[in-house]
MOPAC internal coordinates of N, CA, C and O (Angstrom, degrees):
PM7 1SCF
backbone

  N    0.0000 0     0.00 0     0.00 0    0    0    0
  C    1.3794 1     0.00 0     0.00 0    1    0    0
  C    1.5246 1   117.90 1     0.00 0    2    1    0
  O    1.2310 1   119.28 1   -29.71 1    3    2    1
  N    1.3533 1   118.98 1   150.29 1    3    2    1
  C    1.4291 1   114.95 1  -171.96 1    5    3    2
  C    1.4391 1   120.14 1  -106.30 1    6    5    3
  O    1.2310 1   120.70 1  -178.75 1    7    6    5
  N    1.4061 1   116.28 1     1.25 1    7    6    5
  C    1.4888 1   119.05 1   172.71 1    9    7    6
  C    1.5453 1   112.53 1  -146.52 1   10    9    7
  O    1.2310 1   122.36 1   -33.13 1   11   10    9
  N    1.2880 1   113.09 1   146.87 1   11   10    9
  C    1.5366 1   117.52 1   172.49 1   13   11   10
  C    1.4188 1   116.53 1   -46.79 1   14   13   11
  O    1.2310 1   119.56 1   144.53 1   15   14   13
  N    1.3365 1   118.44 1   -35.47 1   15   14   13
  C    1.4573 1   121.09 1  -175.89 1   17   15   14
  C    1.4735 1   113.30 1   -66.01 1   18   17   15
  O    1.2310 1   118.80 1   148.63 1   19   18   17
  N    1.3912 1   119.89 1   -31.37 1   19   18   17
  C    1.4558 1   123.57 1  -178.60 1   21   19   18
  C    1.5586 1   106.94 1   -76.91 1   22   21   19
  O    1.2310 1   121.13 1   143.71 1   23   22   21
  N    1.5099 1   115.44 1   -36.29 1   23   22   21
  C    1.4508 1   116.94 1   179.69 1   25   23   22
  C    1.4899 1   104.80 1   -62.16 1   26   25   23
  O    1.2310 1   119.68 1   138.72 1   27   26   25
  N    1.4127 1   118.22 1   -41.28 1   27   26   25
  C    1.4559 1   121.58 1  -177.04 1   29   27   26
  C    1.5077 1   116.63 1   -61.14 1   30   29   27
  O    1.2310 1   123.53 1   145.39 1   31   30   29
  N    1.3392 1   110.83 1   -34.61 1   31   30   29
  C    1.4708 1   116.44 1  -179.46 1   33   31   30
  C    1.4771 1   107.41 1   -73.12 1   34   33   31
  O    1.2310 1   119.99 1   143.74 1   35   34   33
  N    1.3618 1   117.63 1   -36.26 1   35   34   33
  C    1.4975 1   121.92 1   178.05 1   37   35   34
  C    1.5538 1   107.20 1   -61.99 1   38   37   35
  O    1.2310 1   119.77 1   134.56 1   39   38   37
  N    1.2363 1   118.04 1   -45.44 1   39   38   37
  C    1.5040 1   124.08 1  -173.58 1   41   39   38
  C    1.7067 1   103.26 1   -61.83 1   42   41   39
  O    1.2310 1   123.70 1   135.36 1   43   42   41
  N    1.3230 1   110.51 1   -44.64 1   43   42   41
  C    1.6163 1   114.39 1  -176.92 1   45   43   42
  C    1.5067 1   104.61 1   -59.20 1   46   45   43
  O    1.2310 1   119.95 1   134.37 1   47   46   45
  N    1.2407 1   117.70 1   -45.63 1   47   46   45
  C    1.5435 1   120.55 1  -172.04 1   49   47   46
  C    1.5061 1   102.91 1   -69.19 1   50   49   47
  O    1.2310 1   116.45 1   140.36 1   51   50   49
  N    1.2239 1   124.35 1   -39.64 1   51   50   49
  C    1.4392 1   124.08 1  -178.30 1   53   51   50
  C    1.4926 1   120.06 1   -78.63 1   54   53   51
  O    1.2310 1   119.14 1   145.70 1   55   54   53
  N    1.3839 1   119.24 1   -34.30 1   55   54   53
  C    1.4555 1   126.50 1  -178.76 1   57   55   54
  C    1.5476 1   116.34 1  -113.30 1   58   57   55
  O    1.2310 1   120.60 1   167.98 1   59   58   57
  N    1.4252 1   116.45 1   -12.02 1   59   58   57
  C    1.4392 1   123.22 1  -176.58 1   61   59   58
  C    1.5339 1   110.66 1    92.09 1   62   61   59
  O    1.2310 1   123.79 1     0.06 1   63   62   61
  N    1.3779 1   110.33 1  -179.94 1   63   62   61
  C    1.4345 1   117.09 1   176.29 1   65   63   62
  C    1.5049 1   104.07 1    84.44 1   66   65   63
  O    1.2310 1   123.28 1     8.85 1   67   66   65
  N    1.4378 1   111.31 1  -171.15 1   67   66   65
  C    1.4258 1   124.32 1   175.89 1   69   67   66
  C    1.5601 1   109.43 1   -95.71 1   70   69   67
  O    1.2310 1   122.83 1   -30.39 1   71   70   69
  N    1.2889 1   112.18 1   149.61 1   71   70   69
  C    1.5333 1   121.57 1   174.06 1   73   71   70
  C    1.4705 1   111.45 1   -46.73 1   74   73   71
  O    1.2310 1   119.20 1   141.85 1   75   74   73
  N    1.2518 1   119.14 1   -38.15 1   75   74   73
  C    1.4912 1   123.26 1  -167.93 1   77   75   74
  C    1.5647 1   109.16 1   -64.93 1   78   77   75
  O    1.2310 1   121.96 1   150.70 1   79   78   77
  N    1.2839 1   113.85 1   -29.30 1   79   78   77
  C    1.5418 1   120.78 1   175.81 1   81   79   78
  C    1.5928 1   114.06 1   -60.52 1   82   81   79
  O    1.2310 1   119.42 1   153.51 1   83   82   81
  N    1.3467 1   118.72 1   -26.49 1   83   82   81
  C    1.4199 1   126.42 1   178.66 1   85   83   82
  C    1.5287 1   116.29 1  -101.76 1   86   85   83
  O    1.2310 1   120.79 1   161.37 1   87   86   85
  N    1.2656 1   116.10 1   -18.63 1   87   86   85
  C    1.4449 1   119.75 1  -171.76 1   89   87   86
  C    1.5555 1   117.02 1   -63.47 1   90   89   87
  O    1.2310 1   117.52 1   149.59 1   91   90   89
  N    1.2492 1   122.33 1   -30.41 1   91   90   89
  C    1.4674 1   121.63 1   169.52 1   93   91   90
  C    1.4985 1   113.58 1   -57.58 1   94   93   91
  O    1.2310 1   119.18 1   136.91 1   95   94   93
  N    1.3266 1   119.16 1   -43.09 1   95   94   93
  C    1.4764 1   122.16 1  -175.77 1   97   95   94
  C    1.3681 1   108.73 1   -72.98 1   98   97   95
  O    1.2310 1   118.02 1   138.26 1   99   98   97
  N    1.3720 1   121.37 1   -41.74 1   99   98   97
  C    1.5198 1   122.28 1  -179.82 1  101   99   98
  C    1.5629 1   110.13 1   -67.20 1  102  101   99
  O    1.2310 1   122.65 1   141.81 1  103  102  101
  N    1.3516 1   112.53 1   -38.19 1  103  102  101
  C    1.5177 1   119.25 1   174.35 1  105  103  102
  C    1.5587 1   108.13 1   -55.25 1  106  105  103
  O    1.2310 1   117.76 1   129.62 1  107  106  105
  N    1.2140 1   121.87 1   -50.38 1  107  106  105
  C    1.3968 1   134.15 1  -174.31 1  109  107  106
  C    1.6259 1   107.57 1   -55.93 1  110  109  107
  O    1.2310 1   120.39 1   130.84 1  111  110  109
  N    1.2953 1   116.86 1   -49.16 1  111  110  109
  C    1.3657 1   118.32 1   176.64 1  113  111  110
  C    1.4612 1   117.57 1   -66.51 1  114  113  111
  O    1.2310 1   116.50 1   152.16 1  115  114  113
  N    1.3687 1   124.25 1   -27.84 1  115  114  113
  C    1.3388 1   128.63 1  -178.95 1  117  115  114
  C    1.5990 1   115.10 1  -104.89 1  118  117  115
  O    1.2310 1   119.89 1  -176.73 1  119  118  117
  N    1.3741 1   117.81 1     3.27 1  119  118  117
  C    1.3464 1   121.46 1   177.10 1  121  119  118
  C    1.4955 1   114.34 1   -65.05 1  122  121  119
  O    1.2310 1   122.67 1   157.13 1  123  122  121
  N    1.3902 1   112.49 1   -22.87 1  123  122  121
  C    1.4963 1   115.17 1   173.21 1  125  123  122
  C    1.6170 1   118.98 1   -64.95 1  126  125  123
  O    1.2310 1   126.03 1   170.84 1  127  126  125
  N    1.3208 1   106.02 1    -9.16 1  127  126  125
  C    1.4905 1   104.08 1   166.11 1  129  127  126
  C    1.4915 1   125.72 1   -62.03 1  130  129  127
  O    1.2310 1   123.84 1   172.01 1  131  130  129
  N    1.4029 1   110.24 1    -7.99 1  131  130  129
  C    1.5331 1   118.81 1   163.57 1  133  131  130
  C    1.4235 1   115.69 1   -57.26 1  134  133  131
  O    1.2310 1   123.18 1   144.36 1  135  134  133
  N    1.3236 1   111.52 1   -35.64 1  135  134  133
  C    1.5956 1   116.54 1  -172.60 1  137  135  134
  C    1.5286 1   111.90 1   -92.61 1  138  137  135
  O    1.2310 1   121.12 1   143.88 1  139  138  137
  N    1.3582 1   115.47 1   -36.12 1  139  138  137
  C    1.4199 1   126.30 1   172.95 1  141  139  138
  C    1.5696 1   117.24 1  -134.15 1  142  141  139
  O    1.2310 1   121.04 1   -59.32 1  143  142  141
  N    1.2926 1   115.63 1   120.68 1  143  142  141
  C    1.4612 1   115.17 1  -175.93 1  145  143  142
  C    1.5440 1   109.95 1   -92.84 1  146  145  143
  O    1.2310 1   120.87 1  -155.11 1  147  146  145
  N    1.3006 1   115.95 1    24.89 1  147  146  145
  C    1.5419 1   115.29 1   172.28 1  149  147  146
  C    1.5707 1   106.76 1  -138.03 1  150  149  147
  O    1.2310 1   120.18 1    14.75 1  151  150  149
  N    1.1994 1   117.26 1  -165.25 1  151  150  149
  C    1.5171 1   125.35 1  -167.63 1  153  151  150
  C    1.4971 1   111.03 1   -54.10 1  154  153  151
  O    1.2310 1   120.05 1   154.85 1  155  154  153
  N    1.3745 1   117.51 1   -25.15 1  155  154  153
  C    1.4354 1   122.45 1  -171.81 1  157  155  154
  C    1.5750 1   115.80 1   -60.17 1  158  157  155
  O    1.2310 1   122.94 1   150.81 1  159  158  157
  N    1.4151 1   111.98 1   -29.19 1  159  158  157
  C    1.3670 1   123.44 1   179.93 1  161  159  158
  C    1.4392 1   111.10 1   -56.51 1  162  161  159
  O    1.2310 1   117.02 1   151.81 1  163  162  161
  N    1.2586 1   123.28 1   -28.19 1  163  162  161
  C    1.4353 1   131.25 1  -177.84 1  165  163  162
  C    1.5022 1   107.93 1   -68.48 1  166  165  163
  O    1.2310 1   117.07 1   150.68 1  167  166  165
  N    1.3631 1   123.19 1   -29.32 1  167  166  165
  C    1.3817 1   119.07 1  -176.95 1  169  167  166
  C    1.4477 1   119.09 1   -65.02 1  170  169  167
  O    1.2310 1   123.04 1   164.02 1  171  170  169
  N    1.3852 1   111.78 1   -15.98 1  171  170  169
  C    1.4024 1   120.03 1  -175.24 1  173  171  170
  C    1.6239 1   111.63 1   -84.35 1  174  173  171
  O    1.2310 1   120.68 1   157.64 1  175  174  173
  N    1.2857 1   116.31 1   -22.36 1  175  174  173
  C    1.5920 1   115.69 1  -175.95 1  177  175  174
  C    1.4907 1   109.15 1  -146.10 1  178  177  175
  O    1.2310 1   118.89 1   163.64 1  179  178  177
  N    1.3351 1   119.72 1   -16.36 1  179  178  177
  C    1.4817 1   117.79 1  -172.72 1  181  179  178
  C    1.6248 1   106.90 1   -87.64 1  182  181  179
  O    1.2310 1   121.67 1  -106.18 1  183  182  181
  N    1.3404 1   114.41 1    73.82 1  183  182  181
  C    1.4217 1   120.00 1  -176.95 1  185  183  182
  C    1.5496 1   109.30 1  -161.41 1  186  185  183
  O    1.2310 1   117.98 1   -11.64 1  187  186  185
  N    1.2513 1   121.46 1   168.36 1  187  186  185
  C    1.5397 1   124.52 1   178.31 1  189  187  186
  C    1.5613 1   111.66 1   -48.92 1  190  189  187
  O    1.2310 1   122.08 1   126.73 1  191  190  189
  N    1.3904 1   113.62 1   -53.27 1  191  190  189
  C    1.4091 1   118.96 1  -179.82 1  193  191  190
  C    1.5021 1   109.93 1   -55.89 1  194  193  191
  O    1.2310 1   120.92 1   131.67 1  195  194  193
  N    1.3656 1   115.84 1   -48.33 1  195  194  193
  C    1.4457 1   118.63 1  -178.98 1  197  195  194
  C    1.5315 1   111.51 1   -55.20 1  198  197  195
  O    1.2310 1   119.29 1   141.81 1  199  198  197
  N    1.3078 1   118.95 1   -38.19 1  199  198  197
  C    1.4672 1   120.36 1  -171.80 1  201  199  198
  C    1.6000 1   104.64 1   -70.43 1  202  201  199
  O    1.2310 1   121.02 1   144.47 1  203  202  201
  N    1.4568 1   115.65 1   -35.53 1  203  202  201
  C    1.4101 1   121.14 1  -173.64 1  205  203  202
  C    1.7356 1   102.45 1   -70.94 1  206  205  203
  O    1.2310 1   122.49 1   137.22 1  207  206  205
  N    1.3230 1   112.83 1   -42.78 1  207  206  205
  C    1.5068 1   114.24 1   178.06 1  209  207  206
  C    1.5447 1   112.34 1   -61.10 1  210  209  207
  O    1.2310 1   120.28 1   142.84 1  211  210  209
  N    1.3627 1   117.06 1   -37.16 1  211  210  209
  C    1.4431 1   117.71 1   173.97 1  213  211  210
  C    1.4469 1   114.63 1   -58.26 1  214  213  211
  O    1.2310 1   121.60 1   140.30 1  215  214  213
  N    1.3785 1   114.55 1   -39.70 1  215  214  213
  C    1.4927 1   120.80 1   179.00 1  217  215  214
  C    1.6291 1   111.61 1   -66.26 1  218  217  215
  O    1.2310 1   125.00 1   143.01 1  219  218  217
  N    1.2594 1   108.00 1   -36.99 1  219  218  217
  C    1.5237 1   116.21 1   179.83 1  221  219  218
  C    1.5429 1   105.10 1   -65.57 1  222  221  219
  O    1.2310 1   118.90 1   139.49 1  223  222  221
  N    1.1952 1   119.70 1   -40.51 1  223  222  221
  C    1.5625 1   123.31 1  -171.56 1  225  223  222
  C    1.6827 1   105.46 1   -76.99 1  226  225  223
  O    1.2310 1   121.02 1   129.85 1  227  226  225
  N    1.4402 1   115.65 1   -50.15 1  227  226  225
  C    1.4180 1   115.18 1  -164.64 1  229  227  226
  C    1.5520 1   106.63 1   -96.14 1  230  229  227
  O    1.2310 1   120.21 1   165.95 1  231  230  229
  N    1.2718 1   117.20 1   -14.05 1  231  230  229
  C    1.5481 1   120.13 1   177.97 1  233  231  230
  C    1.4430 1   107.27 1   103.64 1  234  233  231
  O    1.2310 1   118.19 1    -2.21 1  235  234  233
  N    1.3344 1   121.06 1   177.79 1  235  234  233
  C    1.5154 1   128.54 1  -165.12 1  237  235  234
  C    1.5847 1   100.02 1   -75.57 1  238  237  235
  O    1.2310 1   121.27 1   133.98 1  239  238  237
  N    1.2776 1   115.18 1   -46.02 1  239  238  237
  C    1.5076 1   114.96 1  -179.70 1  241  239  238
  C    1.5524 1   110.67 1  -128.49 1  242  241  239
  O    1.2310 1   119.80 1   -16.28 1  243  242  241
  N    1.3263 1   117.99 1   163.72 1  243  242  241
  C    1.4794 1   124.61 1   156.92 1  245  243  242
  C    1.4161 1   108.69 1  -117.73 1  246  245  243
  O    1.2310 1   121.57 1   -18.42 1  247  246  245
  N    1.4668 1   114.61 1   161.58 1  247  246  245
  C    1.3490 1   122.03 1   178.11 1  249  247  246
  C    1.4281 1   106.68 1  -110.35 1  250  249  247
  O    1.2310 1   123.65 1   -60.92 1  251  250  249
  N    1.4055 1   110.60 1   119.08 1  251  250  249
  C    1.4843 1   120.64 1  -176.43 1  253  251  250
  C    1.5984 1   106.87 1   -76.42 1  254  253  251
  O    1.2310 1   124.80 1    -9.33 1  255  254  253
  N    1.3116 1   108.39 1   170.67 1  255  254  253
  C    1.4793 1   117.27 1   179.34 1  257  255  254
  C    1.5042 1   116.81 1   -58.60 1  258  257  255
  O    1.2310 1   122.92 1   160.83 1  259  258  257
  N    1.3450 1   112.01 1   -19.17 1  259  258  257
  C    1.5099 1   112.80 1   173.31 1  261  259  258
  C    1.5132 1   112.30 1   -92.98 1  262  261  259
  O    1.2310 1   119.97 1  -165.63 1  263  262  261
  N    1.3369 1   117.66 1    14.37 1  263  262  261
  C    1.5167 1   120.72 1  -178.53 1  265  263  262
  C    1.3706 1   122.25 1    72.73 1  266  265  263
  O    1.2310 1   121.49 1  -165.85 1  267  266  265
  N    1.3316 1   114.76 1    14.15 1  267  266  265
  C    1.4936 1   122.78 1  -177.72 1  269  267  266
  C    1.4869 1   109.09 1   -97.53 1  270  269  267
  O    1.2310 1   118.42 1   -46.53 1  271  270  269
  N    1.3379 1   120.62 1   133.47 1  271  270  269
  C    1.4389 1   125.74 1   167.34 1  273  271  270
  C    1.4380 1   114.74 1   -69.67 1  274  273  271
  O    1.2310 1   120.94 1   -54.06 1  275  274  273
  N    1.3609 1   115.80 1   125.94 1  275  274  273
  C    1.5135 1   121.51 1   177.92 1  277  275  274
  C    1.3934 1   107.60 1  -127.13 1  278  277  275
  O    1.2310 1   122.22 1   -51.88 1  279  278  277
  N    1.4604 1   113.34 1   128.12 1  279  278  277
  C    1.5194 1   121.94 1  -178.14 1  281  279  278
  C    1.6138 1   113.72 1   -58.21 1  282  281  279
  O    1.2310 1   119.92 1   -63.15 1  283  282  281
  N    1.1542 1   117.76 1   116.85 1  283  282  281
  C    1.5159 1   118.05 1   179.13 1  285  283  282
  C    1.4126 1   109.27 1   -58.01 1  286  285  283
  O    1.2310 1   111.67 1   141.85 1  287  286  285
  N    1.2241 1   133.29 1   -38.15 1  287  286  285
  C    1.4170 1   133.47 1   175.72 1  289  287  286
  C    1.5351 1   109.53 1   -54.22 1  290  289  287
  O    1.2310 1   119.71 1   137.65 1  291  290  289
  N    1.1861 1   118.16 1   -42.35 1  291  290  289
  C    1.4893 1   118.00 1  -177.93 1  293  291  290
  C    1.4988 1   110.09 1   -69.00 1  294  293  291
  O    1.2310 1   119.33 1   145.83 1  295  294  293
  N    1.3444 1   118.89 1   -34.17 1  295  294  293
  C    1.4958 1   121.90 1   179.31 1  297  295  294
  C    1.5615 1   107.11 1   -70.84 1  298  297  295
  O    1.2310 1   121.45 1   142.55 1  299  298  297
  N    1.3570 1   114.83 1   -37.45 1  299  298  297
  C    1.5598 1   119.78 1   175.14 1  301  299  298
  C    1.4494 1   111.41 1   -64.24 1  302  301  299
  O    1.2310 1   118.64 1   136.61 1  303  302  301
  N    1.3359 1   120.20 1   -43.39 1  303  302  301
  C    1.4393 1   120.67 1   175.30 1  305  303  302
  C    1.4726 1   115.25 1   -65.33 1  306  305  303
  O    1.2310 1   118.75 1   141.31 1  307  306  305
  N    1.2518 1   119.99 1   -38.69 1  307  306  305
  C    1.4189 1   124.92 1   171.36 1  309  307  306
  C    1.5089 1   113.56 1   -54.69 1  310  309  307
  O    1.2310 1   122.30 1   127.79 1  311  310  309
  N    1.3282 1   113.19 1   -52.21 1  311  310  309
  C    1.4520 1   115.50 1   174.84 1  313  311  310
  C    1.4526 1   120.03 1   -53.11 1  314  313  311
  O    1.2310 1   119.78 1   129.33 1  315  314  313
  N    1.3981 1   118.02 1   -50.67 1  315  314  313
  C    1.4260 1   125.10 1  -177.87 1  317  315  314
  C    1.5766 1   103.67 1   -69.63 1  318  317  315
  O    1.2310 1   116.73 1   139.19 1  319  318  317
  N    1.2051 1   123.82 1   -40.81 1  319  318  317
  C    1.4631 1   119.61 1   178.33 1  321  319  318
  C    1.5661 1   113.80 1   -66.35 1  322  321  319
  O    1.2310 1   120.48 1   142.28 1  323  322  321
  N    1.2005 1   116.69 1   -37.72 1  323  322  321
  C    1.5081 1   115.05 1   173.70 1  325  323  322
  C    1.4353 1   115.64 1   -71.15 1  326  325  323
  O    1.2310 1   117.23 1   158.90 1  327  326  325
  N    1.2940 1   122.87 1   -21.10 1  327  326  325
  C    1.3941 1   128.68 1   170.47 1  329  327  326
  C    1.5419 1   116.52 1   -76.58 1  330  329  327
  O    1.2310 1   123.32 1   131.72 1  331  330  329
  N    1.3410 1   111.24 1   -48.28 1  331  330  329
  C    1.5047 1   118.42 1  -167.13 1  333  331  330
  C    1.4660 1   113.20 1  -119.53 1  334  333  331
  O    1.2310 1   119.43 1   170.52 1  335  334  333
  N    1.4126 1   118.69 1    -9.48 1  335  334  333
  C    1.4357 1   118.16 1   173.64 1  337  335  334
  C    1.5768 1   110.98 1    89.94 1  338  337  335
  O    1.2310 1   119.22 1   172.72 1  339  338  337
  N    1.3117 1   119.09 1    -7.28 1  339  338  337
  C    1.4640 1   125.86 1  -175.99 1  341  339  338
  C    1.4629 1   103.42 1  -170.97 1  342  341  339
  O    1.2310 1   122.80 1    -9.31 1  343  342  341
  N    1.3899 1   112.24 1   170.69 1  343  342  341
  C    1.5827 1   118.96 1  -178.32 1  345  343  342
  C    1.5948 1    98.72 1  -111.79 1  346  345  343
  O    1.2310 1   123.30 1   -68.00 1  347  346  345
  N    1.4144 1   111.28 1   112.00 1  347  346  345
  C    1.4876 1   113.70 1   178.91 1  349  347  346
  C    1.5809 1   106.29 1   -91.08 1  350  349  347
  O    1.2310 1   119.21 1   -16.11 1  351  350  349
  N    1.3853 1   119.12 1   163.89 1  351  350  349
  C    1.3861 1   116.81 1   175.49 1  353  351  350
  C    1.4977 1   108.77 1   -86.40 1  354  353  351
  O    1.2310 1   118.07 1    -5.80 1  355  354  353
  N    1.2498 1   121.29 1   174.20 1  355  354  353
  C    1.4565 1   128.77 1   178.71 1  357  355  354
  C    1.6371 1   104.89 1   -62.47 1  358  357  355
  O    1.2310 1   121.76 1   146.48 1  359  358  357
  N    1.3302 1   114.24 1   -33.52 1  359  358  357
  C    1.4832 1   120.29 1  -176.90 1  361  359  358
  C    1.4705 1   108.31 1   -68.39 1  362  361  359
  O    1.2310 1   119.75 1   146.77 1  363  362  361
  N    1.2577 1   118.08 1   -33.23 1  363  362  361
  C    1.5019 1   118.83 1  -173.62 1  365  363  362
  C    1.6186 1    98.28 1   -67.17 1  366  365  363
  O    1.2310 1   115.28 1   133.12 1  367  366  365
  N    1.2129 1   126.56 1   -46.88 1  367  366  365
  C    1.4177 1   127.53 1  -178.18 1  369  367  366
  C    1.5846 1   108.73 1   -66.61 1  370  369  367
  O    1.2310 1   117.46 1   134.36 1  371  370  369
  N    1.2096 1   122.44 1   -45.64 1  371  370  369
  C    1.4857 1   122.19 1  -169.01 1  373  371  370
  C    1.4717 1   111.17 1   -82.55 1  374  373  371
  O    1.2310 1   118.31 1   162.63 1  375  374  373
  N    1.2411 1   120.82 1   -17.37 1  375  374  373
  C    1.5596 1   121.15 1  -177.85 1  377  375  374
  C    1.5720 1   107.72 1   -77.65 1  378  377  375
  O    1.2310 1   122.26 1   175.34 1  379  378  377
  N    1.3070 1   113.28 1    -4.66 1  379  378  377
  C    1.4525 1   115.63 1   177.60 1  381  379  378
  C    1.5585 1   113.97 1  -102.43 1  382  381  379
  O    1.2310 1   123.96 1  -170.85 1  383  382  381
  N    1.2450 1   110.00 1     9.15 1  383  382  381
  C    1.5559 1   114.85 1  -179.72 1  385  383  382
  C    1.5149 1   106.93 1   -88.28 1  386  385  383
  O    1.2310 1   122.85 1   -53.49 1  387  386  385
  N    1.2917 1   112.14 1   126.51 1  387  386  385
  C    1.5063 1   117.18 1  -176.73 1  389  387  386
  C    1.6652 1   106.82 1   -81.52 1  390  389  387
  O    1.2310 1   122.09 1   -61.43 1  391  390  389
  N    1.2825 1   113.61 1   118.57 1  391  390  389
  C    1.5514 1   115.71 1  -176.78 1  393  391  390
  C    1.5043 1   109.90 1   -58.28 1  394  393  391
  O    1.2310 1   119.63 1   -33.17 1  395  394  393
  N    1.3712 1   118.32 1   146.83 1  395  394  393
  C    1.2950 1   123.16 1   171.13 1  397  395  394
  C    1.6541 1   103.98 1  -134.61 1  398  397  395
  O    1.2310 1   125.52 1   -16.29 1  399  398  397
  N    1.3832 1   107.01 1   163.71 1  399  398  397
  C    1.5012 1   109.76 1  -163.56 1  401  399  398
  C    1.5045 1   108.85 1   -64.95 1  402  401  399
  O    1.2310 1   117.49 1   146.19 1  403  402  401
  N    1.3603 1   122.38 1   -33.81 1  403  402  401
  C    1.4778 1   126.82 1  -174.50 1  405  403  402
  C    1.5555 1   112.68 1   -65.47 1  406  405  403
  O    1.2310 1   123.29 1   154.12 1  407  406  405
  N    1.4236 1   111.29 1   -25.88 1  407  406  405
  C    1.5296 1   114.90 1  -175.23 1  409  407  406
  C    1.4652 1   110.95 1   -69.38 1  410  409  407
  O    1.2310 1   119.81 1   169.23 1  411  410  409
  N    1.4573 1   117.96 1   -10.77 1  411  410  409
  C    1.4622 1   112.77 1  -176.60 1  413  411  410
  C    1.5465 1   106.05 1   -96.64 1  414  413  411
  O    1.2310 1   119.05 1  -166.38 1  415  414  413
  N    1.3467 1   119.42 1    13.62 1  415  414  413
  C    1.4736 1   116.21 1   178.96 1  417  415  414
  C    1.6336 1   109.58 1    78.24 1  418  417  415
  O    1.2310 1   124.65 1    -9.26 1  419  418  417
  N    1.3363 1   108.67 1   170.74 1  419  418  417
  C    1.5234 1   114.98 1   177.33 1  421  419  418
  C    1.4862 1   107.20 1  -124.24 1  422  421  419
  O    1.2310 1   122.26 1   -38.37 1  423  422  421
  N    1.2425 1   113.27 1   141.63 1  423  422  421
  C    1.5093 1   117.20 1   168.16 1  425  423  422
  C    1.4018 1   112.92 1   -78.92 1  426  425  423
  O    1.2310 1   120.91 1   -56.69 1  427  426  425
  N    1.3819 1   115.86 1   123.31 1  427  426  425
  C    1.4839 1   116.49 1  -179.17 1  429  427  426
  C    1.4986 1   107.02 1  -117.00 1  430  429  427
  O    1.2310 1   124.25 1   -40.00 1  431  430  429
  N    1.4165 1   109.45 1   140.00 1  431  430  429
  C    1.4521 1   120.90 1  -173.40 1  433  431  430
  C    1.5936 1   102.58 1   -81.91 1  434  433  431
  O    1.2310 1   122.57 1   -45.06 1  435  434  433
  N    1.3150 1   112.67 1   134.94 1  435  434  433
  C    1.4302 1   117.96 1  -179.80 1  437  435  434
  C    1.5286 1   106.28 1   -90.26 1  438  437  435
  O    1.2310 1   121.24 1   -44.15 1  439  438  437
  N    1.3335 1   115.24 1   135.85 1  439  438  437
  C    1.4616 1   118.63 1   172.34 1  441  439  438
  C    1.4780 1   113.52 1   -75.41 1  442  441  439
  O    1.2310 1   121.14 1   -39.12 1  443  442  441
  N    1.2832 1   115.43 1   140.88 1  443  442  441
  C    1.4629 1   120.58 1  -176.60 1  445  443  442
  C    1.6243 1   107.09 1   -85.83 1  446  445  443
  O    1.2310 1   120.10 1   180.00 1  447  446  445

């Protein structure tokens, strides 16, 4: 899917209530487009660790407009599966990074 709005509509069809109940979660997953306006933005949150981080931020459940408690983790899983067809791990994304010298940090001499 290309926009959080469409993910939110999908959540409303699946769990009930109005799409606005789900929009903050779907916006959170896709706000990384500020850094990368292509598929790479997904490497930052579209994985199992990102789903658990979402739950830590938004809570275990949200109450939709119908008054029903919906597990945040299920909403996050739905978002990632709709975008990628599966839920990858953070390792799945990170193992494809080509190491560069600067990534290892620099040894700094301490002044006495």
